TISE-680413 format. One record per residue: chain; z, y, x of N, C-alpha, C in turn; residue number from 1. Coordinates in Angstrom, 2 decimals. Layout:
% residues N
> ch,n_c3,n_c2,n_c1,ca_c3,ca_c2,ca_c1,c_c3,c_c2,c_c1,i
> A,Z,Y,X,Z,Y,X,Z,Y,X,NUM
...
This chain:
% residues 251
> ch,n_c3,n_c2,n_c1,ca_c3,ca_c2,ca_c1,c_c3,c_c2,c_c1,i
> A,-22.01,-21.93,-5.30,-21.93,-20.62,-5.53,-22.65,-19.29,-4.87,1
> A,-23.32,-18.54,-5.79,-23.86,-17.54,-4.95,-23.52,-16.41,-4.19,2
> A,-24.69,-16.23,-3.34,-23.96,-15.30,-2.43,-23.46,-13.87,-2.85,3
> A,-24.24,-13.46,-3.95,-24.16,-11.92,-4.69,-23.46,-11.79,-5.62,4
> A,-22.83,-12.88,-5.97,-21.98,-13.47,-6.92,-20.58,-12.99,-6.63,5
> A,-20.71,-13.11,-5.27,-19.06,-13.06,-4.42,-19.18,-11.96,-3.93,6
> A,-20.42,-11.08,-3.29,-20.25,-9.95,-3.21,-19.73,-8.50,-3.91,7
> A,-20.91,-9.10,-5.48,-20.57,-8.09,-6.03,-18.87,-8.19,-6.73,8
> A,-18.41,-9.15,-7.06,-17.23,-9.46,-7.42,-16.52,-8.73,-6.31,9
> A,-15.97,-9.00,-4.89,-15.39,-8.46,-3.78,-15.87,-7.07,-4.09,10
> A,-17.03,-6.01,-4.24,-17.00,-5.14,-4.00,-16.18,-3.84,-5.28,11
> A,-16.28,-4.74,-6.55,-15.63,-4.00,-7.74,-14.08,-4.60,-7.08,12
> A,-13.94,-5.54,-6.74,-12.27,-5.89,-6.61,-11.67,-4.95,-5.43,13
> A,-12.26,-4.41,-4.45,-11.73,-3.63,-3.50,-12.43,-2.65,-3.77,14
> A,-13.00,-1.94,-4.12,-13.47,-0.52,-4.72,-14.29,0.05,-3.95,15
> A,-15.21,-0.63,-2.64,-16.10,-0.22,-1.73,-16.21,1.11,-1.71,16
> A,-16.89,1.30,-2.74,-17.90,2.74,-3.11,-16.54,3.70,-3.21,17
> A,-15.27,3.55,-3.05,-14.28,4.71,-3.31,-14.14,5.62,-2.13,18
> A,-14.63,5.01,-0.53,-13.89,5.30,0.53,-15.48,5.73,1.34,19
> A,-14.99,6.83,2.01,-15.63,7.19,3.29,-15.11,6.63,4.17,20
> A,-16.08,5.94,4.50,-16.12,5.01,6.19,-17.49,4.60,7.35,21
> A,-16.83,4.97,8.13,-17.98,4.56,9.31,-18.49,2.93,9.01,22
> A,-17.62,2.17,8.43,-18.10,0.79,8.44,-18.88,0.70,7.39,23
> A,-20.33,-0.33,7.16,-21.28,-0.26,5.88,-20.40,-1.24,5.12,24
> A,-19.54,-1.00,4.34,-18.82,-2.10,3.68,-19.59,-2.60,2.62,25
> A,-18.99,-4.09,2.36,-20.28,-4.89,1.40,-20.69,-6.03,2.61,26
> A,-22.16,-6.67,1.81,-22.88,-7.59,2.12,-23.84,-6.88,3.10,27
> A,-23.53,-7.32,4.55,-24.26,-6.66,5.40,-25.39,-7.52,6.14,28
> A,-25.39,-8.85,6.23,-26.36,-9.61,6.35,-26.62,-10.93,4.96,29
> A,-27.29,-11.02,4.34,-27.21,-12.19,3.41,-27.60,-13.53,4.03,30
> A,-27.82,-14.57,3.11,-28.05,-15.73,3.61,-29.17,-16.24,2.24,31
> A,-29.46,-17.13,2.61,-30.51,-17.72,1.46,-29.74,-17.50,0.04,32
> A,-28.85,-17.76,-0.37,-27.96,-17.19,-1.43,-27.30,-18.47,-1.35,33
> A,-26.91,-19.84,-1.01,-26.11,-20.57,-1.74,-25.38,-20.46,-0.71,34
> A,-23.98,-20.51,-1.35,-22.11,-20.56,-0.31,-21.79,-21.48,-0.88,35
> A,-21.48,-22.38,-0.18,-20.30,-23.95,-0.19,-19.02,-23.31,0.35,36
> A,-18.91,-22.82,1.64,-17.98,-22.81,2.25,-18.08,-21.21,2.91,37
> A,-16.79,-20.34,3.07,-16.51,-19.15,3.37,-15.64,-18.88,4.65,38
> A,-15.52,-18.80,5.54,-14.71,-18.24,6.90,-14.29,-17.18,7.13,39
> A,-13.22,-17.18,7.08,-12.56,-15.50,6.83,-11.75,-14.95,8.41,40
> A,-11.92,-14.11,8.57,-11.65,-13.77,10.02,-11.34,-12.06,10.58,41
> A,-10.81,-11.71,11.02,-10.64,-10.13,11.70,-12.22,-9.26,11.57,42
> A,-13.08,-10.28,13.08,-13.94,-9.77,13.79,-14.96,-10.49,13.92,43
> A,-15.47,-9.34,13.34,-17.65,-10.23,13.25,-17.92,-10.45,15.00,44
> A,-17.65,-11.07,15.65,-17.98,-11.90,16.99,-18.82,-12.95,16.99,45
> A,-19.44,-12.99,18.23,-20.71,-14.22,18.40,-19.49,-15.44,18.06,46
> A,-18.54,-15.39,19.14,-17.17,-16.54,18.91,-16.82,-16.78,17.86,47
> A,-16.57,-15.81,16.56,-16.52,-16.32,15.69,-17.35,-16.96,14.58,48
> A,-18.67,-16.23,14.80,-19.90,-17.28,14.06,-20.10,-18.31,14.27,49
> A,-19.93,-18.58,16.12,-19.67,-20.25,16.22,-18.62,-21.20,15.87,50
> A,-17.39,-20.18,15.72,-16.46,-21.56,15.17,-16.20,-21.42,13.50,51
> A,-17.33,-20.41,12.98,-17.56,-20.35,11.81,-18.34,-21.77,10.95,52
> A,-19.56,-22.00,11.88,-20.71,-22.40,12.12,-19.88,-24.15,12.17,53
> A,-19.32,-23.88,13.12,-18.62,-25.49,13.37,-17.50,-26.33,12.31,54
> A,-17.38,-24.90,11.48,-16.23,-25.24,10.65,-16.90,-25.36,9.70,55
> A,-18.08,-25.31,9.23,-19.74,-25.31,8.10,-19.64,-24.41,7.31,56
> A,-19.50,-23.88,7.73,-19.68,-22.05,7.11,-21.10,-21.85,6.50,57
> A,-21.19,-21.18,5.27,-22.97,-20.83,5.23,-22.33,-18.80,4.83,58
> A,-21.18,-18.69,4.62,-20.08,-17.56,4.51,-19.28,-17.13,5.49,59
> A,-18.90,-15.88,5.75,-17.98,-15.31,6.95,-17.61,-13.87,6.53,60
> A,-16.68,-13.73,6.20,-15.65,-12.64,5.68,-15.30,-11.73,6.56,61
> A,-15.07,-10.53,7.24,-13.93,-10.54,8.06,-13.72,-8.90,8.00,62
> A,-12.92,-8.20,9.05,-12.41,-6.71,8.35,-12.83,-6.39,9.51,63
> A,-13.63,-6.43,9.96,-14.36,-5.46,11.24,-16.25,-6.10,11.61,64
> A,-16.78,-5.67,10.46,-18.17,-6.18,10.69,-18.98,-5.73,11.43,65
> A,-20.46,-5.90,11.43,-21.12,-5.47,12.99,-22.17,-3.61,12.59,66
> A,-21.94,-3.84,11.66,-22.97,-2.07,10.60,-21.93,-1.27,11.02,67
> A,-22.14,-0.59,11.80,-21.29,0.65,11.87,-22.10,1.96,12.33,68
> A,-21.95,3.21,10.89,-22.51,4.64,11.45,-24.33,3.84,11.50,69
> A,-24.88,4.29,13.11,-26.01,4.12,13.28,-26.08,3.00,14.09,70
> A,-25.43,1.95,13.91,-24.88,0.86,15.15,-25.72,-0.04,15.06,71
> A,-26.91,-0.50,14.23,-27.88,-1.13,13.89,-29.24,-0.52,14.11,72
> A,-29.51,0.52,14.55,-30.59,1.38,14.10,-31.75,0.69,15.43,73
> A,-30.95,0.13,16.16,-32.48,-0.49,17.45,-31.17,-2.03,17.32,74
> A,-32.24,-3.24,16.54,-32.11,-4.26,16.93,-32.13,-5.29,18.19,75
> A,-31.51,-4.70,19.43,-31.82,-5.24,20.52,-30.15,-5.76,21.22,76
> A,-30.28,-6.63,22.63,-28.93,-6.52,23.08,-28.08,-7.81,22.46,77
> A,-27.02,-7.45,21.46,-25.78,-7.52,21.13,-26.46,-7.83,19.42,78
> A,-26.25,-6.81,19.70,-27.34,-6.51,17.54,-28.06,-7.67,17.88,79
> A,-29.08,-7.78,18.62,-29.90,-9.14,18.23,-29.66,-10.54,18.27,80
> A,-28.43,-10.53,19.33,-27.68,-11.45,19.64,-26.61,-12.59,18.54,81
> A,-26.02,-11.10,17.88,-25.61,-11.32,16.70,-26.64,-11.88,14.96,82
> A,-27.55,-10.76,14.74,-27.96,-11.06,14.11,-28.79,-12.06,14.13,83
> A,-29.37,-12.61,15.34,-29.85,-13.83,14.94,-29.40,-15.50,14.95,84
> A,-27.64,-15.27,15.27,-26.80,-16.18,15.22,-26.45,-16.40,13.83,85
> A,-26.30,-15.39,12.95,-26.51,-15.65,11.58,-26.94,-16.18,10.99,86
> A,-28.89,-15.50,11.49,-29.83,-16.18,10.54,-30.04,-17.49,11.01,87
> A,-29.91,-17.63,11.91,-30.33,-19.32,12.42,-29.22,-20.25,11.69,88
> A,-28.29,-19.52,11.57,-27.04,-20.29,10.81,-27.76,-20.15,8.96,89
> A,-27.89,-19.83,9.12,-28.11,-19.13,7.52,-27.28,-18.55,7.09,90
> A,-26.52,-17.64,7.60,-24.94,-17.53,7.67,-24.84,-16.19,6.91,91
> A,-24.11,-15.89,5.48,-24.26,-14.29,5.14,-22.66,-14.03,5.88,92
> A,-22.42,-12.56,6.26,-22.13,-11.67,6.74,-21.40,-10.57,5.55,93
> A,-20.06,-10.46,4.85,-19.73,-9.78,4.36,-18.17,-8.69,5.12,94
> A,-18.46,-7.67,5.12,-17.42,-6.85,5.68,-16.68,-5.66,4.97,95
> A,-15.54,-5.97,5.18,-14.35,-4.62,4.32,-13.69,-4.01,5.49,96
> A,-13.81,-2.66,5.64,-12.73,-2.05,6.62,-11.49,-1.36,5.91,97
> A,-11.88,-0.14,5.80,-10.85,0.85,5.07,-10.36,0.19,4.02,98
> A,-11.54,-0.24,2.55,-10.93,-0.41,1.67,-9.91,-1.62,1.56,99
> A,-9.59,-2.47,2.49,-8.98,-3.57,2.79,-7.97,-3.26,3.23,100
> A,-7.81,-2.34,3.84,-6.56,-1.71,4.68,-5.38,-1.59,3.36,101
> A,-6.13,-0.26,2.43,-6.11,0.34,1.51,-5.75,-0.73,-0.10,102
> A,-5.96,-1.75,-0.39,-5.60,-2.21,-1.39,-4.44,-2.74,-1.97,103
> A,-3.89,-2.73,-3.47,-2.66,-2.35,-3.50,-1.98,-3.84,-3.22,104
> A,-2.41,-4.48,-3.37,-2.40,-5.87,-3.57,-2.85,-7.44,-2.33,105
> A,-4.39,-6.91,-2.15,-4.86,-7.58,-1.23,-5.11,-7.12,0.24,106
> A,-4.39,-5.93,0.80,-4.58,-4.96,1.66,-4.09,-5.69,2.80,107
> A,-4.63,-5.16,4.27,-3.82,-5.74,5.31,-2.01,-5.02,4.83,108
> A,-1.85,-3.94,4.72,-0.95,-2.72,4.79,-0.25,-3.56,3.13,109
> A,-0.30,-3.54,2.35,0.46,-4.16,1.27,0.90,-5.54,1.39,110
> A,-0.02,-6.68,2.25,0.54,-7.72,2.69,1.59,-7.74,3.81,111
> A,1.62,-6.43,4.73,2.55,-6.68,5.75,4.29,-6.30,4.42,112
> A,3.80,-5.52,4.07,4.90,-5.17,3.19,5.73,-6.16,2.77,113
> A,4.96,-6.86,2.20,5.36,-7.92,1.76,6.32,-8.90,2.44,114
> A,5.29,-9.07,3.12,5.43,-10.17,4.69,7.09,-9.80,5.47,115
> A,7.23,-8.45,5.12,8.68,-7.44,5.75,9.67,-7.84,4.32,116
> A,9.25,-7.89,3.25,10.16,-7.86,2.22,10.45,-6.51,2.01,117
> A,9.44,-5.43,2.22,10.31,-4.16,1.49,9.70,-4.66,0.00,118
> A,10.81,-3.26,-0.66,10.59,-2.95,-1.36,10.19,-1.43,-2.25,119
> A,10.12,-0.94,-3.18,9.50,0.26,-3.98,8.70,0.97,-2.84,120
> A,7.72,0.07,-3.13,6.33,1.09,-2.00,5.52,2.12,-2.52,121
> A,5.25,2.82,-1.55,4.40,4.07,-2.51,3.21,4.38,-1.57,122
> A,2.06,4.97,-1.75,1.16,5.17,-1.02,1.69,6.30,0.38,123
> A,1.22,5.36,1.27,1.70,6.19,2.89,0.20,6.38,3.75,124
> A,0.01,7.12,4.65,-1.31,7.18,5.18,-2.24,7.95,5.26,125
> A,-2.76,9.65,5.06,-4.02,10.10,4.92,-4.91,9.42,5.98,126
> A,-5.99,8.89,5.42,-7.14,9.29,6.41,-8.50,9.28,5.56,127
> A,-9.08,10.08,6.29,-10.49,10.15,5.13,-10.25,10.93,4.22,128
> A,-9.22,11.22,3.52,-8.88,11.53,2.39,-8.43,10.68,1.57,129
> A,-8.08,9.08,1.90,-7.35,8.43,0.88,-6.30,7.80,1.61,130
> A,-5.29,7.49,1.15,-4.40,6.99,1.62,-4.25,5.66,1.32,131
> A,-4.03,5.20,3.10,-4.66,3.50,3.57,-2.96,2.81,3.50,132
> A,-2.25,3.33,3.78,-0.91,2.69,4.13,-0.27,2.48,3.29,133
> A,1.17,2.26,3.62,2.17,1.61,2.40,3.58,2.28,3.06,134
> A,4.28,2.77,2.67,5.84,2.89,2.64,6.78,1.89,1.58,135
> A,8.04,1.74,2.00,8.84,1.20,1.68,10.43,0.98,1.93,136
> A,11.30,0.61,1.22,12.51,0.04,1.67,12.92,-1.49,2.08,137
> A,13.58,-1.78,2.84,14.45,-2.63,3.51,15.05,-2.95,1.99,138
> A,15.53,-4.36,1.60,16.18,-4.25,0.72,17.93,-3.85,1.25,139
> A,18.20,-4.06,2.47,19.55,-3.32,2.73,19.38,-3.02,4.14,140
> A,20.24,-1.92,4.79,19.58,-1.58,5.63,20.02,-2.29,7.09,141
> A,19.54,-2.16,7.90,19.08,-3.25,9.14,19.38,-2.56,10.74,142
> A,20.10,-2.85,11.57,19.55,-2.61,12.81,18.29,-2.32,13.35,143
> A,17.86,-1.40,14.18,16.62,-1.28,14.46,16.34,-2.81,15.31,144
> A,17.15,-3.16,15.82,17.16,-4.19,16.90,17.26,-5.53,16.50,145
> A,17.52,-6.10,15.28,17.17,-6.61,14.23,15.90,-7.01,13.73,146
> A,15.12,-5.63,12.77,14.15,-5.34,12.58,12.90,-5.55,13.27,147
> A,12.94,-5.72,14.79,12.72,-5.50,15.41,11.78,-6.95,15.62,148
> A,12.78,-7.70,15.81,12.96,-9.23,16.09,12.03,-9.76,14.70,149
> A,12.46,-9.44,14.26,11.96,-9.64,12.31,10.32,-9.64,11.81,150
> A,10.17,-8.49,12.78,8.50,-8.06,12.80,7.77,-9.05,13.92,151
> A,8.51,-8.93,14.78,7.87,-9.82,15.92,7.40,-11.59,15.51,152
> A,8.86,-11.98,14.69,8.46,-13.22,14.08,7.35,-13.25,13.36,153
> A,7.44,-12.60,11.52,6.42,-12.71,10.88,5.18,-11.92,11.35,154
> A,5.04,-11.00,12.24,3.50,-10.64,12.10,3.07,-11.47,13.44,155
> A,4.11,-10.93,14.63,3.31,-11.98,15.78,3.44,-10.96,17.07,156
> A,3.01,-11.30,18.13,2.76,-10.86,19.60,0.99,-10.34,19.50,157
> A,0.97,-9.22,20.36,2.07,-8.61,20.99,2.57,-7.17,20.35,158
> A,4.01,-6.97,21.38,4.77,-6.31,20.40,5.56,-4.82,21.23,159
> A,4.96,-4.06,20.75,5.58,-2.43,21.58,7.11,-2.03,20.33,160
> A,8.11,-1.89,21.15,9.02,-1.00,20.26,9.71,0.29,21.12,161
> A,9.48,0.98,19.94,10.18,2.49,21.04,11.41,2.20,20.22,162
> A,12.55,2.72,21.04,13.41,2.76,19.97,14.22,4.27,20.32,163
> A,13.28,5.02,19.59,13.53,6.59,19.94,14.08,7.51,18.24,164
> A,14.96,6.76,17.89,15.59,7.03,16.37,16.68,6.31,16.08,165
> A,17.03,6.27,15.21,18.16,5.71,14.09,18.28,4.74,14.45,166
> A,19.88,4.35,14.62,19.85,3.13,15.43,19.70,1.86,13.83,167
> A,20.12,2.12,12.58,20.29,1.65,11.91,18.74,1.75,10.60,168
> A,17.90,1.44,10.13,16.98,1.57,9.38,16.93,1.06,8.38,169
> A,16.29,1.71,7.44,15.91,0.63,6.02,13.92,1.25,5.61,170
> A,14.19,3.15,5.85,12.88,3.20,5.15,11.88,3.11,6.29,171
> A,10.77,2.26,5.61,9.57,2.00,6.72,8.10,2.21,6.24,172
> A,7.52,2.71,6.98,6.35,2.78,7.08,5.14,2.17,7.64,173
> A,4.01,1.19,7.09,3.10,0.58,7.76,1.68,1.00,7.42,174
> A,0.90,1.24,8.28,-0.52,1.48,8.59,-1.24,0.68,9.77,175
> A,-1.71,-0.84,9.39,-1.83,-1.17,10.46,-3.13,-0.91,11.09,176
> A,-3.72,-2.00,12.18,-4.98,-1.04,13.56,-4.81,-0.09,14.19,177
> A,-5.56,0.37,14.16,-5.62,1.71,15.22,-4.95,2.40,14.45,178
> A,-3.87,2.86,14.20,-3.26,3.82,13.48,-2.21,4.78,14.19,179
> A,-2.11,4.92,15.69,-1.07,5.37,16.35,-1.11,6.98,15.92,180
> A,-1.54,7.15,15.37,-1.61,9.00,15.44,-0.88,8.87,13.81,181
> A,-1.19,8.12,12.79,-0.05,8.64,11.79,1.63,8.26,11.69,182
> A,1.82,8.49,13.32,3.59,8.54,13.23,3.93,10.00,12.82,183
> A,2.83,11.02,13.06,3.08,12.29,12.60,3.32,11.95,11.61,184
> A,2.68,11.77,10.43,3.00,11.67,9.27,4.19,11.36,8.57,185
> A,5.02,9.74,9.65,5.79,9.25,9.20,7.47,9.99,9.75,186
> A,6.71,10.61,10.74,8.13,11.92,11.31,7.70,13.09,10.89,187
> A,6.99,13.54,9.95,7.41,14.52,9.20,8.25,13.88,7.63,188
> A,8.18,13.11,7.41,8.04,12.47,6.19,9.54,11.90,6.52,189
> A,10.35,11.87,7.84,11.79,11.44,7.56,11.80,9.80,7.44,190
> A,10.60,8.71,8.07,11.19,7.71,8.25,11.70,7.16,9.11,191
> A,12.38,5.84,8.98,13.19,5.00,10.12,12.16,4.76,11.00,192
> A,11.06,3.94,10.58,10.65,2.96,11.81,9.11,3.05,11.05,193
> A,7.96,3.54,11.92,6.66,3.53,11.84,6.27,2.13,12.41,194
> A,5.59,1.30,11.18,4.75,0.06,11.96,3.24,0.29,12.24,195
> A,2.58,-0.04,13.24,1.01,-0.34,13.48,0.47,-0.99,14.46,196
> A,-0.43,-0.95,14.77,-1.29,-2.09,15.64,-1.04,-1.72,16.84,197
> A,-2.05,-0.84,17.53,-2.00,-0.32,18.28,-1.58,1.14,18.72,198
> A,-0.46,1.31,19.94,-0.02,2.27,20.81,-0.88,3.16,20.87,199
> A,-0.46,4.33,21.45,-1.05,5.50,22.69,-0.10,6.43,22.91,200
> A,-0.52,7.06,24.40,0.50,8.16,24.55,0.85,8.99,23.69,201
> A,-0.05,9.78,23.01,0.55,10.76,22.18,1.01,10.44,21.53,202
> A,0.83,9.35,20.60,1.95,8.44,19.29,3.28,8.57,20.04,203
> A,3.60,8.12,21.34,4.34,7.61,22.42,5.23,9.36,22.00,204
> A,4.65,10.13,22.39,5.55,11.84,22.27,5.84,12.21,21.29,205
> A,4.91,11.87,20.40,5.18,12.34,18.81,6.74,11.16,18.54,206
> A,6.47,10.31,18.80,7.85,9.10,18.32,9.20,9.95,19.27,207
> A,8.87,10.21,20.23,10.29,11.23,21.09,10.34,12.59,20.27,208
> A,9.67,13.30,20.11,10.02,14.87,19.50,10.46,14.57,18.21,209
> A,9.98,13.65,17.08,10.14,13.44,16.31,11.44,12.30,15.73,210
> A,11.85,11.93,16.94,13.04,11.06,16.98,13.00,9.87,15.64,211
> A,11.77,8.94,15.96,11.47,8.64,14.61,11.67,7.19,15.96,212
> A,11.70,5.96,15.51,11.80,4.93,15.90,9.90,4.21,15.50,213
> A,9.08,3.25,16.27,8.43,2.53,15.88,7.95,1.37,16.90,214
> A,6.82,0.29,15.87,6.88,-0.61,16.67,5.36,-0.73,16.50,215
> A,4.58,-1.62,17.32,3.27,-1.79,17.20,3.18,-3.29,18.00,216
> A,2.62,-3.86,16.55,2.52,-5.11,16.52,1.17,-5.56,17.37,217
> A,0.11,-5.00,17.50,-1.01,-5.64,17.36,-2.29,-5.11,16.68,218
> A,-3.45,-4.80,17.39,-4.47,-4.43,16.35,-4.70,-5.71,15.41,219
> A,-5.23,-7.17,16.22,-5.30,-8.50,15.53,-4.13,-8.51,14.54,220
> A,-3.56,-8.31,15.47,-1.60,-9.62,14.60,-1.78,-8.72,13.05,221
> A,-2.00,-7.01,13.09,-1.77,-6.52,11.89,-2.49,-6.81,10.92,222
> A,-3.82,-6.83,11.13,-5.28,-7.19,10.52,-5.64,-8.31,9.77,223
> A,-5.09,-9.46,10.07,-5.19,-10.85,9.70,-5.27,-10.78,8.14,224
> A,-3.59,-10.38,7.64,-3.47,-10.66,6.60,-4.59,-10.11,5.19,225
> A,-5.09,-9.15,5.35,-6.47,-8.86,4.51,-7.12,-9.67,3.81,226
> A,-8.23,-10.68,5.63,-8.96,-11.48,5.12,-8.64,-12.43,4.67,227
> A,-6.85,-12.98,4.58,-6.42,-14.12,4.33,-6.26,-14.19,2.66,228
> A,-5.37,-12.64,2.47,-5.72,-12.66,0.78,-6.99,-12.49,0.15,229
> A,-8.21,-12.01,0.73,-9.25,-12.12,0.60,-9.79,-14.05,0.20,230
> A,-9.43,-14.45,1.42,-9.94,-16.08,1.14,-9.09,-16.53,0.06,231
> A,-8.00,-16.30,-0.06,-7.09,-17.59,-1.05,-8.13,-16.85,-2.78,232
> A,-7.86,-15.36,-2.89,-8.34,-14.54,-4.36,-9.45,-15.67,-4.56,233
> A,-11.16,-15.55,-4.04,-11.38,-16.30,-3.48,-12.19,-17.36,-4.40,234
> A,-10.59,-18.40,-3.35,-10.56,-19.74,-3.90,-10.05,-19.88,-5.22,235
> A,-9.35,-19.12,-5.80,-8.91,-19.55,-6.94,-9.68,-19.25,-8.27,236
> A,-10.46,-17.98,-7.99,-11.45,-17.61,-8.64,-12.59,-18.76,-9.24,237
> A,-13.16,-18.66,-7.73,-14.33,-19.25,-7.75,-14.56,-20.76,-7.25,238
> A,-13.61,-21.63,-7.06,-13.05,-22.56,-6.10,-14.02,-22.98,-5.39,239
> A,-14.37,-21.62,-4.31,-15.31,-22.26,-2.94,-14.34,-22.54,-1.92,240
> A,-14.82,-23.57,-1.47,-13.97,-23.79,-0.26,-13.79,-22.57,0.75,241
> A,-12.35,-22.44,1.56,-12.40,-21.06,2.19,-11.56,-21.63,3.33,242
> A,-11.64,-21.27,4.61,-10.75,-21.25,5.79,-10.83,-19.84,6.56,243
> A,-9.54,-19.62,7.02,-8.97,-18.43,7.39,-9.03,-18.98,9.05,244
> A,-10.38,-18.51,10.37,-10.42,-19.16,11.76,-9.24,-17.96,12.20,245
> A,-8.42,-18.45,12.45,-7.27,-17.67,13.84,-7.90,-17.46,15.17,246
> A,-8.58,-16.31,15.53,-8.97,-16.12,16.68,-7.97,-16.08,18.20,247
> A,-6.47,-15.53,17.38,-5.56,-15.31,18.39,-5.93,-14.23,19.20,248
> A,-6.27,-13.21,19.34,-6.74,-12.38,20.30,-5.54,-11.30,20.57,249
> A,-4.65,-11.28,21.38,-3.90,-10.40,21.62,-3.79,-8.95,22.17,250
> A,-4.75,-8.45,21.24,-4.13,-7.14,21.70,-4.67,-6.45,19.97,251
């Protein structure tokens, strides 16, 4: 399989050109062209590259790439180490940030909603002019403490739960990663529980003032879903070998 074929397919499937993003989404580093195995992961780190090489990958797909704004304006220090590692292993890097949060089937947030069994989904979470999350309904009302346990079991740790609202909940909003600030939109819309990755002090005060419950299940944990779904799609469409490498980062 050719790397450009995969990159072009993902660009169209994920609609990367429709998003204003600090990440330069798409093929960030090419290889010599051939792809026999892809490793998917959340973060484009040196540790991930080494693990991917050990698993035989010649392409990696990450949610958080290495090219953000003018971050690669100088190829020194860590930039040099990352690029030289990819070049040494002839390993291509494809990255997709906001489009992989927002995608209605492959995205982190859609996949989390599916994992939690939410129904009647509709877009939620305005960021940079695009709705990147979803809100939905539990099939039946649950105690907040019961829902908290379900999130812990199905998404993972670390888990921070703020019991600031209704004791029985049904209407849930989800925006993965570092989206604590979007709790304000959830409060304005009367959401029962806001689910995201990283907590913040400002978000805690908003939860108290709006009287809304919130669960923060970890930035990494909430953003494993999209790259896994993309990997499965590529495996089915192109027959290429794909493996998700879980680095188990507890943040």
